[in-house]
N, C-alpha and C positions, 0 to 999 in steps of 0.2 A: 417295898423299899427300893427297888431297883427303877420302878416306875416313877418314883418321886425324884431320884437321882436325875434319871433322863429329862425329867420335867424341868428342873433347876439348871440343867445344862442348857436345854435349850432356851430358858429364859434369859440366862447369860448371854448366850451367843446372840440371842434377838437385840439385847440392850447394847451389846457391843458393836453390831451392825448398825443400830441407830445412831450411835454416836462416831460411827467411822466418819471423817471428813469428806470422803466420796460419796456416801449416801447423803450425807447432809447437803451437800453442794447440789447434787443431783435434785432433791427435793426442792430446794431454794429456787433454782433455775426454772423448774416446770411450775411452781406456783406464781412466779415472776413473772414469766411469758403468759400465762393465763390470766392474771390479774390485768395486765397490759391489754390484753386483745379484748376483754370485757369493757374495759374503759373506752377504747378506741372505737367500739362499734357504735357507742353514744356520742361521741365526739367529732369523729372522722365522717366526711361525706362518702368514702369510699365503701363498697358493699362488703369487702373481706380486708380489712386494715392488718394485712400481715406484717406490715413494718415494724408496728409497735411490740408483739411478742418476739420479732427477731432482735431489735434494738435492745429490749430487756434481757433477752437470753444472753446476748453478748456483752451487756453492761454489767449483768451480775456473774462478775468472775471470783476467782476462788479467794479474794481477799478484798478488803474494803479499800484499801490504797489504789489497787488495780481497778476496781469500781468507779472510783471518782476519777482518776486520770483517763480511763477508756470511756466513761460516759462524757466526759466532756470533748474528747477527741471525735468520737463518733458523731455527736451533734454538728460540731464544726465541719466534719466532712460533708454531712448532708445537706446543711446550710449551703455550702460552697458548691456543692453539685447542683443544686437546685438554681441558685443565683446564675450559674453558667448556663444552664438549660433555657432560663427565661431569655437571658441576653442572645443566645443563638436564635430562639423561637422568633424573637423581634426582627433580627437582621436577615437570616438566611432559610430559616425552616429546616425540615428534615431532607436531605438528600444522602447519596453515598458518600460524597466529598465533605459535607457538612458535618455527618457522622464521624468521619476520621478526624476531622478539626476539633470536632467536640471532645473526643477521648483525649487528644494531644492537650488541648486546653485544659480539660479537667484534672488530668494527671499532673500538669505543671501547677495549676492552683492548687490541689493537694500537698504537694511538695512546698510551695510558698506558705501555706497556714499550716505546716508542721504538725499533721494528722498522724504520722508515722505509717503504722500498719494498717490504717483506714485510708490510704490513698486510693485503692481500687474503688472503696466506697462513694467517693467524689464522681469518678467517671461513671458507676453504676446509678447513682441517683439522676446526673445529668442524663443518662440515655433513657431511664424510666420515664422522667418527666417530658423529655421532649418527643418521645415516641406516642405521645397522647394528642387528641385534638385540643381537648379544654387545658391547655398548660397551666393557667392560672389556678383551677380548681385543684388539679392533681398536685402542682407545687406546694400547694398550702395544705393539702392533705397528708403529702409525705412529711412535711415540717412538723406538722401536728402529731402524727404517729409516732415520729422520732424523738420528740420531746415528752411524750407519754411513756414510751418505752424507757427512755433515760431516767424519768423522774420515778418511776415504778420501780426500777433497779436500784437507783440510788437510795430511795425509802426502804426498800427491803433489807439492803445491808444496813441502814442506819437503826431501823426498827429490830431486826433480827440479825446480829453480829455474825459474820462468815466464820466458819472454823478456823482453828489456829493449826497450821501444819508443822510446828516445831516436833511433835513426836515422830512424823514420817521422817524429818530432815535428821533427827537423831538416829533413828533406826538405820538410815542411809550411811551415816557417819560410821556408826559401829559395825555395819557389814562391811565397809571398806577397811575399817581397821583389821577386822578378822580376816578378810582375805590378805592383807599384807602378813599377817601373822602365820597363815599357813604357807605363804610362799617363802618367808624366813625359815621357818620350821625345814621346808624341803632343801633350801639352800644350804643350811647347817649341817643335815645328814649327809648331803653329797659331799661337802668338804671335809666330813671326816674320813671318808674312804677314796677309793679311787674313783674319781669323776671323769667319764668320757667326754670329750670334746662336745659331742651331739648333746649330752645331757646339760653341761653348762649353757649352751646356745639355747637350748628350750626354757631354761630358766630366764635366761636374758630377755627372751621373747614374753615370757609371762609377765616380767616386770614392766615392759614396755606396754602392754595391753592394759595395765593399770592405770594408764592415763585416761582411757575411755571410761573406766569406772569414775574417777573423779570428776569427769564432765556430767556425768547423770547425777552424782552427789550434789555438785555446784548448783545443778538445776533445782534440786529438791530444795536446796538451802536457800536458794534466791526465792522461791515460793513461799517458805518459811519466813523469811525476812520481810517480805511483802505483807504476810497475814498478821505481823506484828506491828506493824505501822496504824496509826490510827485506829486501833482496835480497842474498843471499850472493856475487852474481856481482860486483856494484858496490862499488868503492872510491869514498870521497868523493862519495857520492851526493847530499849536501846541497848542495856546489858546484855539480855538474851542473844541478840543481833550480834552483837561482838563477840561474845562468849563462842557462839557455833562459828562465827566467821574465822578468827582465830585458831581455833580448833582444826577447822578443815584446813586451814593454811600450813600448820604444823605437819597434818598427814600428808599433804602433797608434798612437802619439802622431804619428809621421810621416805616417800615412794621414789623421789627423783634420786636420794642419796641410795637407796635399795636397787634401782636400776644401774647406777653407776658401780656399786660393788659387785653386782652380776656381772658386768662387763668386766671388771679386774679380774674375778675369778675365771671368766672365760678366756680371757687373754692368759691366764696363769697355767690353766688347763692345756692349752695350745702349746705354752712354752715349756711344759713338763711332761707332756706325754711321751710315753706311757706310764710315767711314775705318778703317785697320788700327789694331789695339791699340797698337802703340808705332811709334816711328820706325824706320827700317830697322836702323841701328846698334844701338839700344836691342833690338830685336826678336832681333837675331843674338846679342846678350848674354845674353838672356833664355833662349833655346834652348842656348846653349852652357852656360850654367850648370846647367839643369835637367838635361842630359846627363850633365855631371858628378857631380850630386847623384844620379842615377838609378844610375850606377856604384858610388858609395860604398854606397848602400844595400844593393845586392847584396853588396859586400865587406864590410858590417857584418854581414849575415846569414851568411855563409861564416864569419867570424871567431866568431859566438857559437855556431856549431854544430859547430866544429872542436874536438877534444880533444888531440890530439897537440901537444906544445909546440912542435915546429920548424913545423909547419903553421900553428899560431896566431900565432906570431911573424911569419911570412912574410905571413898573411893582415893582422895589424895593420899591418905595414909599408906594405902595399899600400893600405890605408884610409887611413894617415895622409897618404902621397901623395897620394891623391884628393882628400882634404880640403883640403890646402894648396894645390893648384891651382885647387879651387872657391872658395876664400878670395880668391885673387887675382882671378878672374872676378866674383866678387861686389863686390870694391872697384870694379871697373871699372863695372859695372851701377849701383852706389850714385852714382857721378858722372854716368851718362848719365841716370838717373832724376830727379837734382835739376836737370839743364839741361832736361829735358822737362817738369816741374812748373812751372818758372819761365814756360815758354811756354803750358802748358795748366793754368792756375792752377784752373779748374773740376774736374780730376781729380786734383788733388794727394793726396788721400787714399787713392784706389784705387792710385795709383802707389807711395806710400809703403807701402801695405799688402803689396804683392808683395816689397817688400825685407823687411819685417818678418816674413813667413812665410818666406821664404828662409832668414833669419837662424835661425828657430825650429827648423828641420830640421837645419841644420849644427850647431847647438848639441847637439841632442839625439845625432847621430851623433858626436860630439867623442870622441875616446879617453880623454881625462881626465876628462870627463864620465861616461862608461861606467864607469870605474874606480871613481869615488868613488861612484856608483849601488850599484854591486856591493857594495862594502865596507859601505855602509849596509843594504844589503838583508840581509847575510849577519849583520851584528851584530844587526839586529831578528828575524831568523828564529831565531838562538842563543839570544837573550835570551827569546823565547817559549818556546823548547824548555825552557830551565832553569826558567823559572816553571812549566810544565805538568809536568814531571817533575824536580822538585829531586832526589830521592833518586839517580835513574839519572845525572843530571849530576854529583853529588858522587862517586859511584862511577867514572865516566869519569875525573873530574880526579884522583881518587886512584890510578887505574891508570896515568894518564899520568905523575903524578910519580914513581912506581915505577919504570916503564920508563925515565924519563930517568936516575934514580938508577942503575940497572943499567948504562946505557950508559956513564954516566961511570965506574964502577968498573971496566968491561970496556975501555973504550976504544973502543967500537965507535961 
């Protein structure tokens, strides 16, 4: 019985690894490069046409959108480099000073044709072609190999759709939310007692380091957004992209406000040292409120990364309940802070700032605010798409009208 369980566990782990986007992308890249090399051996005059598998490897990116854009840019870069090399071979040939001029000219041409990160490829192609005696044959071979690699890479992503990286982006967003939660809990615990200035400063540095986490999550989200574009596996890709992006924007605002709150508590610790930050009852209310907000932050992250309707409804209901509880604690804290500021008139600005910063976080997490923000972002993105691709937009609208008429006629 134990052996059967272990066998099942191993099988489940193997299936999960096969479905892992990293594993899928590795196998796809290796397959595309191998096929491109086999084809280039038959079509290219070069004995080892490694440009073809190299191009296929670079073109088969993690997303179909990136594959299309990178493939076009790479082909442009190679062709531009070959043309520059042919021009130099006809005029001056290969010397030390012509090589320097070739590199400068190739890099300048790369900027002009806008191949972005493939600008060095223009100079590399030019040097490789110029450095051989049979410039014409080598130039033609390099162009052919590049085209083979680009076509194989594009075909691979059209026939075998690349993995969707939404799950990884969702995990990154939830991970950020949990780190924010842990920091909020620590800040609340320290606010309930006597907080040395050193500890308050340490919490402030932790809040500032969250900026690095946001950069990493943003990179994962950009990869997920690209994987949703033009991907035949995904329906309603625009909605998924906007939901994740607005969710990360909200968490970023919460981290900024948390950093401001940590700075306020640090200033308050310096001003009241060696006394506690708050009176005992006020400190307990601050700890309770930050704990409730911390739970709401995680629930918000779960909500924006959940795609199934039933799970999303339960996540939204949980978030609404947690925000309602936090709002009640916030009102209690407002009364306590007002009483305390009456006795501590020198620190009324810092005490009021604590309440203001808490209100900002609650407002960002509010479900109505999120829905309004989501609709505004959807309208903005749709409007930009219509302005950027008016013909495609008119075609989609026409097809949508025809589909609706067909449904009305057939009663479906």
